[in-house]
C-alpha positions as CSV (number, residue, x, y, z in Angstrom):
1,X,-41.0,5.0,43.5
2,X,-41.2,1.2,43.4
3,X,-44.5,-0.5,43.3
4,X,-45.2,-2.4,46.6
5,X,-44.5,-6.1,46.4
6,X,-48.0,-6.8,47.8
7,X,-49.5,-4.8,44.9
8,X,-47.6,-7.0,42.5
9,X,-48.7,-10.2,44.3
10,X,-52.3,-8.9,44.2
11,X,-51.9,-8.4,40.4
12,X,-50.8,-12.0,40.1
13,X,-54.0,-13.1,41.8
14,X,-56.0,-11.0,39.4
15,X,-54.3,-12.6,36.4
16,X,-54.7,-16.1,37.6
17,X,-54.1,-18.6,34.8
18,X,-55.0,-16.1,32.1
19,X,-51.4,-15.3,31.3
20,X,-48.6,-17.8,30.5
21,X,-45.9,-18.3,33.1
22,X,-43.3,-17.8,30.3
23,X,-40.3,-20.1,30.1
24,X,-36.8,-19.0,31.0
25,X,-34.4,-20.7,28.6
26,X,-30.6,-20.5,28.3
27,X,-29.1,-18.7,25.3
28,X,-25.6,-19.6,26.3
29,X,-23.6,-20.2,29.5
30,X,-24.3,-16.7,31.0
31,X,-27.4,-15.4,29.3
32,X,-31.0,-16.5,29.8
33,X,-34.1,-15.5,27.8
34,X,-37.5,-14.7,29.4
35,X,-39.8,-15.4,26.5
36,X,-42.7,-13.0,26.9
37,X,-43.1,-13.2,23.1
38,X,-45.0,-16.5,23.8
39,X,-47.9,-14.8,25.5
40,X,-51.3,-15.3,23.7
41,X,-51.0,-11.8,22.1
42,X,-47.3,-12.2,21.4
43,X,-46.0,-9.8,24.1
44,X,-46.0,-9.1,27.8
45,X,-48.7,-6.4,27.6
46,X,-51.5,-8.9,28.4
47,X,-50.3,-8.8,32.0
48,X,-50.8,-5.1,32.4
49,X,-53.9,-4.9,30.4
50,X,-55.7,-7.6,32.3
51,X,-54.4,-6.4,35.6
52,X,-55.8,-2.9,35.0
53,X,-59.2,-3.9,33.6
54,X,-59.8,-6.6,36.3
55,X,-58.9,-4.0,39.0
56,X,-61.6,-1.7,37.8
57,X,-65.1,-1.6,39.1
58,X,-68.2,-2.2,37.0
59,X,-69.0,1.5,37.3
60,X,-65.6,2.5,36.0
61,X,-66.0,0.1,33.0
62,X,-69.5,1.2,32.1
63,X,-68.4,3.4,29.2
64,X,-65.8,1.0,28.1
65,X,-62.0,1.3,28.1
66,X,-59.6,3.5,26.1
67,X,-55.9,3.3,25.7
68,X,-53.1,4.9,23.6
69,X,-50.7,2.5,22.0
70,X,-48.7,1.8,18.9
71,X,-50.0,-1.8,19.0
72,X,-48.9,-4.1,21.8
73,X,-50.6,-2.5,24.7
74,X,-53.6,-2.0,22.5
75,X,-53.8,-5.8,22.1
76,X,-53.6,-6.3,25.8
77,X,-56.3,-3.9,26.7
78,X,-58.5,-5.1,23.8
79,X,-58.2,-8.7,25.0
80,X,-59.1,-7.7,28.5
81,X,-62.1,-5.6,27.3
82,X,-63.4,-8.4,25.2
83,X,-63.2,-10.7,28.2
84,X,-65.1,-8.1,30.3
85,X,-67.7,-7.6,27.6
86,X,-67.0,-3.8,27.3
87,X,-66.2,-1.5,24.4
88,X,-62.5,-0.8,23.7
89,X,-61.2,2.2,21.8
90,X,-57.5,2.5,20.9
91,X,-55.8,5.7,20.0
92,X,-52.8,4.8,17.8
93,X,-50.3,6.7,15.7
94,X,-50.9,6.6,11.9
95,X,-47.5,5.0,11.3
96,X,-48.1,2.1,13.7
97,X,-47.2,-1.4,12.3
98,X,-50.1,-2.8,10.3
99,X,-49.7,-6.3,11.8
100,X,-50.3,-4.9,15.3
101,X,-53.3,-2.8,14.2
102,X,-54.9,-5.7,12.4
103,X,-54.6,-7.8,15.5
104,X,-56.2,-5.1,17.6
105,X,-59.2,-5.1,15.3
106,X,-59.4,-8.9,15.4
107,X,-59.7,-8.6,19.2
108,X,-62.6,-6.2,18.9
109,X,-60.7,-2.9,19.4
110,X,-61.9,0.2,17.6
111,X,-59.0,2.2,16.1
112,X,-58.6,6.0,16.3
113,X,-55.6,6.9,14.2
114,X,-53.8,10.2,14.8
115,X,-50.6,11.9,13.7
116,X,-47.7,10.8,15.9
117,X,-47.5,14.1,17.8
118,X,-51.2,14.1,18.7
119,X,-51.0,10.4,19.8
120,X,-48.0,11.3,22.0
121,X,-49.9,14.2,23.5
122,X,-52.7,11.8,24.4
123,X,-50.2,9.7,26.4
124,X,-48.8,12.8,28.1
125,X,-52.3,14.0,29.0
126,X,-53.6,10.6,30.1
127,X,-56.5,10.7,27.7
128,X,-58.2,12.6,24.9
129,X,-61.1,15.0,25.2
130,X,-64.3,13.7,23.6
131,X,-63.4,10.0,24.0
132,X,-65.2,8.5,27.0
133,X,-64.2,5.4,28.9
134,X,-61.7,4.3,31.5
135,X,-58.3,5.4,30.3
136,X,-55.8,2.6,30.8
137,X,-52.4,4.4,30.5
138,X,-50.0,2.2,28.6
139,X,-47.1,3.0,30.9
140,X,-47.9,4.9,34.1
141,X,-51.0,3.2,35.3
142,X,-50.1,1.5,38.6
143,X,-52.3,-1.5,38.0
144,X,-50.5,-2.0,34.6
145,X,-47.1,-1.7,36.3
146,X,-48.1,-4.2,38.9
147,X,-49.2,-6.6,36.2
148,X,-45.8,-6.2,34.5
149,X,-44.2,-6.8,37.9
150,X,-45.4,-10.4,37.9
151,X,-42.6,-11.1,35.5
152,X,-40.2,-10.1,38.3
153,X,-41.9,-12.5,40.7
154,X,-41.4,-15.3,38.2
155,X,-37.7,-14.5,37.8
156,X,-37.2,-14.4,41.5
157,X,-38.8,-17.8,41.8
158,X,-37.5,-19.5,38.6
159,X,-34.1,-18.0,37.7
160,X,-30.7,-19.4,38.8
161,X,-28.3,-16.9,40.3
162,X,-27.8,-13.9,37.9
163,X,-26.2,-10.5,38.1
164,X,-28.3,-8.4,35.8
165,X,-31.7,-8.2,34.2
166,X,-31.8,-6.4,30.9
167,X,-35.1,-4.9,30.0
168,X,-36.2,-2.9,26.9
169,X,-37.3,0.6,27.8
170,X,-40.2,2.1,25.9
171,X,-42.1,4.2,28.4
172,X,-40.8,2.5,31.5
173,X,-43.8,0.5,32.7
174,X,-42.2,-2.9,32.1
175,X,-38.9,-1.9,33.8
176,X,-40.7,-0.3,36.7
177,X,-42.7,-3.5,37.4
178,X,-39.9,-6.0,37.0
179,X,-37.4,-3.8,39.0
180,X,-39.9,-3.2,41.8
181,X,-40.3,-7.0,42.3
182,X,-36.6,-7.8,42.0
183,X,-35.4,-4.9,44.2
184,X,-37.5,-6.5,47.0
185,X,-36.7,-10.1,46.3
186,X,-33.2,-10.1,44.8
187,X,-31.8,-6.8,45.8
188,X,-28.3,-7.6,44.5
189,X,-29.5,-7.8,40.8
190,X,-28.7,-4.8,38.7
191,X,-31.4,-3.4,36.5
192,X,-30.2,-2.4,33.0
193,X,-32.4,-0.9,30.3
194,X,-31.9,-1.0,26.6
195,X,-33.2,1.5,24.0
196,X,-32.5,1.9,20.3
197,X,-29.8,4.6,19.8
198,X,-32.2,6.5,17.5
199,X,-34.5,7.2,20.5
200,X,-32.8,6.7,23.8
201,X,-33.9,9.4,26.2
202,X,-33.2,7.4,29.4
203,X,-29.6,6.5,28.3
204,X,-29.0,10.2,27.7
205,X,-30.5,11.2,31.0
206,X,-29.8,8.7,33.7
207,X,-27.3,10.0,36.3
208,X,-28.2,13.6,35.6
209,X,-30.5,15.8,37.7
210,X,-32.9,16.4,34.9
211,X,-33.9,14.5,31.7
212,X,-32.1,15.6,28.6
213,X,-33.7,16.4,25.3
214,X,-32.7,14.1,22.4
215,X,-32.9,14.0,18.6
216,X,-35.5,11.3,18.0
217,X,-35.6,9.3,14.7
218,X,-38.4,6.7,14.2
219,X,-37.1,3.3,13.3
220,X,-38.2,-0.3,12.7
221,X,-37.6,-0.9,16.4
222,X,-41.1,0.5,17.1
223,X,-41.9,-0.9,20.5
224,X,-39.1,0.7,22.5
225,X,-37.3,4.0,22.7
226,X,-39.0,7.4,22.2
227,X,-38.7,11.1,21.9
228,X,-38.8,11.9,25.6
229,X,-39.4,10.6,29.1
230,X,-42.7,10.8,30.9
231,X,-42.1,12.8,34.1
232,X,-43.6,10.2,36.4
233,X,-41.5,7.4,34.8
234,X,-38.3,9.5,35.0
235,X,-38.8,9.6,38.7
236,X,-39.2,5.9,38.9
237,X,-36.2,5.3,36.7
238,X,-33.9,7.4,38.9
239,X,-34.7,5.1,41.8
240,X,-34.9,1.7,40.1
241,X,-32.5,1.6,37.1
242,X,-28.8,1.1,37.6
243,X,-27.7,1.5,34.0
244,X,-29.2,2.5,30.7
245,X,-27.7,1.7,27.3
246,X,-28.4,2.9,23.8
247,X,-28.1,0.0,21.3
248,X,-27.1,0.6,17.6
249,X,-29.8,-0.6,15.2
250,X,-27.3,-3.0,13.5
251,X,-26.8,-4.7,16.8
252,X,-30.6,-5.1,17.3
253,X,-30.9,-6.5,13.8
254,X,-28.1,-9.0,14.6
255,X,-30.0,-10.0,17.8
256,X,-33.2,-10.6,15.9
257,X,-31.3,-12.9,13.5
258,X,-29.5,-14.7,16.4
259,X,-32.7,-15.3,18.3
260,X,-34.2,-16.8,15.1
261,X,-31.3,-19.0,14.2
262,X,-29.9,-20.1,17.6
263,X,-32.9,-19.9,19.9
264,X,-35.6,-20.5,17.3
265,X,-37.5,-17.4,18.7
266,X,-39.2,-14.7,16.6
267,X,-38.7,-11.3,18.3
268,X,-39.7,-7.9,17.2
269,X,-37.1,-5.1,17.5
270,X,-38.0,-4.2,21.1
271,X,-37.9,-7.9,22.0
272,X,-34.3,-8.3,20.7
273,X,-32.9,-5.2,22.4
274,X,-32.1,-6.9,25.7
275,X,-30.1,-9.6,24.0
276,X,-28.3,-7.1,21.8
277,X,-27.2,-5.3,25.0
278,X,-26.4,-8.4,26.9
279,X,-24.0,-9.7,24.2
280,X,-21.8,-6.6,24.9
281,X,-21.5,-7.6,28.6
282,X,-19.6,-10.3,30.5
283,X,-21.9,-10.8,33.5
284,X,-24.8,-13.3,34.0
285,X,-27.8,-11.7,32.4
286,X,-31.5,-12.4,32.1
287,X,-32.9,-10.8,29.0
288,X,-36.6,-9.9,28.7
289,X,-37.7,-10.9,25.2
290,X,-40.7,-8.6,25.4
291,X,-42.6,-9.4,22.2
292,X,-42.6,-11.1,18.8
293,X,-45.1,-9.0,16.9
294,X,-43.0,-8.0,13.9
295,X,-44.2,-7.3,10.4
296,X,-43.4,-10.3,8.1
297,X,-41.8,-8.0,5.5
298,X,-39.5,-6.5,8.2
299,X,-38.6,-9.9,9.5
300,X,-37.8,-11.2,6.0
301,X,-35.5,-8.3,5.4
302,X,-33.7,-8.9,8.7
303,X,-33.3,-12.6,8.1
304,X,-31.9,-11.8,4.6
305,X,-29.2,-9.7,6.2
306,X,-30.7,-6.4,5.2
307,X,-31.6,-3.3,7.2
308,X,-35.2,-2.3,7.1
């Protein structure tokens, strides 16, 4: 269930110069960092949001756009909607990080806050009754996945020889896009996903016939992991992902601190997951630092050596 390489290349044409071709920098002699945290909204989600909105027709955009997001995808879609001159409504969980919600509103997005379970049901259903507009699914929309896949194109063109790409897994849209491009262009590269151990449904399920239920605990690593796998993304993962790992929160906290002190990079929890996983390996890895939108208070605790 890979996205066709031509679809990813078309997404890159849609994006043009509106997204940053993010740098690939060495962390040490075997680990490189792909710094998506340097995008204008602080995360990779601008690629998918712009790809989806620009792929839509004027008629499809007439009633505006809607998405369901804890913050980062909301920013990507809000940015794209502002550019297109259309209304953007964002369905978000009530416990979403305030820093991300504030940025959504700054970009012109209208927030609709719901209890976490109702928000999750909106994602499962692909929309919410009574809220009109083109629903841009934060994970499963093929134009979104193709936009994410442009990261894979850049890796294939820019990276030295490497064995593994390590990607944070939230819903699977980032992994599916990058893996689709790399499986076509560098088929020897292994695709490894990283989730917080408090919510790691893919790590619990990969290699089995059916996805497993897990005990989910929300944590400060809010941009990755979750309570379950979306059925469509489970099917993609079974084809595209070679290995899935669950990362202890203490390791993620250490990775946030290492990125700040050694690479001079601010990463949110999801953005540090890949490095946390790569540090436990011995092969040549590219780590996707997916975002840097972290609450200042959480970052201060982490840099002080505390656990949020």
